[in-house]
N, C-alpha and C positions, 0 to 999 in steps of 0.2 A: 538431571533432564526435568525439563519443565513441561506441563500438558498443555494440550492443544488449548484449553480454555484460558489458561494463563498467558499464553502467546497471544491469542486474540485480544485479551484485556490489554496487553504491553501495545499491541499493534495499534489498537483503537486509542489509548490515551496518548501515544506519540502522535499520532494524527490530529489530536485535538490540541497540542501542544503549539503555541504561537510565538513566533521570533520577531514579527514585524517587517517581513520580507514578502515577496511575490511567492516564494515558495508556499505560504501560507494556503494560498489560492489553490495551488495544486493539491496540498494536503486534503482541501476541502472536496476536491474531485475524487479522490481517492477513496475518502470516507463516504462519498455519496455512493460510490461504486459499489463498495463492500457492505455498507450498512442500511443505506437508504432505498437502493433498488431492489427490490423483491425478485428473487429467483427462486426456479423450481427446488433446486438442490442447493440451498446457500452454503451448505458445508464444504462443498466442492470447490467453492471460491478460496477456501484458506489452507488447501493442499499445500501451496509453497511453504507455508510456515512451519510444516514438517521438516525441513531441512535445515531450520534455523534453531539454534541452540542456546541462545542466551538474548536478552534484551538489546545487548550490544549489536548483535546482528540484525535483529528485527529493526531496528533505528537505521542501521546501515542501508538495509534494504529500501526502507522508505527514502532515505536521502539518495539513495541511487534512481529510485524510480521518480522521485521529485524532479531531479537534475535532467533526466531522459525526456520527461514530458516538457521541460521548459525548452530544451535543445529542439524538440520536434514537433511541439504543437503546432505551428505553421505548416507542417508536412502533412498531418494526418489528425484523426478525430483523437480526442482523450482517452476514450474507451480502448480505441484501438491500441494506443502506445500502453496502456495499463496491461492490456492483455497480450502484448508483445513482451514487455519487458519483466512482467511479475515472475515468469519461470527463469530467466536468465540468472545463473549463478555466479 
């Protein structure tokens, strides 16, 4: 089992990985939400990573979130979409 710091590193690095698609814009939004916006208890932002046990699961979660953001960005704010889907397993 990998530790939370390693999971955060995998999460961050995957968000920075580019493939030349519109999904890169959504990854930037997720990156800003988790790594650039200062919150009182930033560690609470990563609680969803505790349920993910491999780099593949973390990457799949990011891809899932990106797809939901693209599908629903016209219906709601990006921040609300992130908060809505980050807990969905």
